[in-house]
N, C-alpha and C positions, 0 to 999 in steps of 0.2 A: 506465497500470495496464501493460501492455505492458513495452512501451516502460523503462520504469522498474526492470522483471522484467527485463531484459533486458542492464542495469549495471549490477545487479546479482551477477549467477550471471556476465559476463562480463571486467569492470569491477571489479572490487568494493576493488579497490586505489586505486584514483580515488574512491571514493565516503567522503564525510565524513560520524562518524559520527552530527554534532548534527543533521545534514541527515530524516539516517534517524531518529532519536529524533522532531524533529520530525514528521516525518512521519507515525510510527504514534499519534503523539499529538494532532494537527491532523486529520489524512484518510482513519485509518482508522476513530474509530467510529463518523462519518457513509460510509461503506462502509458497515460492518458494518450496521447499520443495512435503510441496500433491501433488500443481501441476505439479508435477514430476513425483509423484505414480502417482495420480491417472492415469498422461497419458503411464507412461508407464505399465498398464494397460491392453490398448488396441491394 
């Protein structure tokens, strides 16, 4: 996650919009669910 953030912040001209969209569609929902589960435990 941190490495991807570094690419998006510092090498954004090399980031393919298609790959960003795929990440948002495929990976973000499971990450969000994990964060929500963790927050619900507190």
